[in-house]
N, C-alpha and C positions, 0 to 999 in steps of 0.2 A: 300094492297100491298104485303104483306108478302109471296105470291105466286111466286114472282120474284126472291127469294133467290136461292141458289143451292140446288136443288131436283130435283125429277123425271119429274116436269114439265119443268124445263130448259132443262134437257137433252132431252126430247121429242122434245122440239121446236128446239134446236141447230141441231138434226138430220133431222128434217123436214125441217129446213132452209138449209140445205147442198144440198138437193135434186135438186134445181135450178142449181147448179154448174156441178153436175153430169151430167144433160140433156144439158145444154148449153154450156158446153167447146168448144163443137166444132162449135158452133153458133158463138161463140165471138171471136173464131180465124179465123173463114173465114171472119168475117167484118173487122178485122184489117188488115189482111195480102192478102186477096183476094178482097173483095168488094173495099174498098178504095182505093187500087191501080188503079183497072180497073176502077172505076168512076172516078177518078182523070185523068187517061190516056183518057178516052173517052170525060171529059170535056175539056182538053186541045187540044185535035186532032178534034174532030167533033163539039163541043159546049156545052154550059150549058143545051140547051134544051134536047138535046138526052141524055145527061148524067143524067138527070133528068128523063127521060123516064125510062132509065134501073135502077137507084134508086127505081123508084115507082115499077118497075116489082119485083125487089128483096124484097122489103118491103112486096108486096102481097103474095110472094111465102113464104117467111119467117113467117109470120103471118099464112099462112094456116098450115104450119109445126109446129109453136109453138100451134097452137089450137090442133092439132092433139096429141102432146105431151101431153098437158096439159090433154085431155081426159084418154090418156093412164097412166099419172102419178094419175090421180084421181081413175081410175079402178083398176090399178095395184099396189096402195100405201102398201096395206098388205104384197104384196111380196117384193117391195123395201126396205120397213123398217126392214123385216125379214133377208134380205141380208145384210144391211149396219148396222143394229143395232141387231144382233141375241141374244145377251146378256140380252135384255131389259126383263122386267116382262110383265105379261099380262097387268097391269093397265099402264104403261110406253108405251107399244107398242102400245096400242088402241089409248091413247093421241096422239103420234106420228103418226100414220096412219090420224088420223082427223085433224091433224094440216099440214100434208102433203098434204092432199086433198086441204085445204085453199090455201097453198102458190102456189101449182100449178095452180090454177087459174091466177096468176100473168105472166106466162110465154108470153104470145102474147103482152101484154102491155111491159114488161119488153124488148122484141127484138125489138120492135117497136122503144121504147124510145133510145136502144143502137145505133139502125142505126140512128134516127135524131140527136144524140150526136155526131155520128162519121161524118155525113154529115157537122153539123155545124163547127166542126174541119177543115175539107177541105177546107170549104169556110170562114176561118180564124173568126168564130166566137165562142166567148169562153164561153160567159156569162151562156149560157143555161146548157153547161156540169158542170159549179160550181154550178148552183142552184139544179141539180138532188139531190145531197146528203143532201143539205140542207132541201129541201122540204121533201123527206123520212125520214130523222130523227125529223125533227119537227112533221109531222103529226103522228108518233108513239109515240113521247113523249107526245103529245097534246093526243092522244087517251088513253094513260096508264093513265094519270093524271084523265082523265074525266069517262073513262069505266073500268079500271082493277076491280075496286070493282065489279062490276056485271058480267064482261066477263072474266074475269081472263086472263090466258095465251093466251087464244084464241084471245085476243084483238091485241097482237103483230101480229099475222098472220095476221088478218083481216087487220089492219092499213098497214101493209105492202102491200098487193095487192092493198088497196085503194089508197096509195100514187104513185104506178106504174100508176094506170088509171087515176089519177090527173095530172101525169106529160106528158100526151100526149098531152092533149090541150095547156098546158102551153110551152112545147117545139114547138108545132105549131105555137104558138103566137108569141114566141121569133124569131123564123126563118121563119115566114109567108112572108117577102119581099124576101127571097133567095130560097124558095121551097115549092112548094104546091103538098101536096099527091094526086094522082088518082089511084084509083084501075086500075090496068095492070097486066096482066099475060100472056107474050108472051114468049112461050118457043122456038120460032126461033130466038130468038133476039142473035146474035153470041156471045156478050159480057156475056150476062145472061148465056149461055150454059158453059162460062170459069168458073163462080161462083158456078153453081150447084154441 
């Protein structure tokens, strides 16, 4: 457990963990300021069924973009780390690159959970939002306690990704009565055009 003090390993992890913020600032902004108002407007004017079709469209589109960004993050991790942490020595930079590649795998799951959470909020269901951080933190803490000796700092990144993966079925279960995800990608949807 000594590896989690203040040292090059934690420096590498904190830099790697900041990469999602750089990639997803625009996504999170559009969810809050574009997607939610458009979803709510459609729900109130046309009905919940049509609003849910729009939401499915957005989730599918964002999942595809997130998958692309995950691949970009994995491939360009060395350049990204060199850009945001140019003073790192070779050992720290190498670790940061490896951790970044792991963290980038969470992009798709992170954005889907974010949209599910937003949909719950609009539909006045607040439990799912409260559970997100609890599950993420619990998963990371348990993983550290069980696997840190063998996997070191890598377990924090791995458990972070797994906690987002686990969130999807949990959030779907919590929200199952109000929303069912169906793969849908319709670029001709007029409301969807406003959201892109």
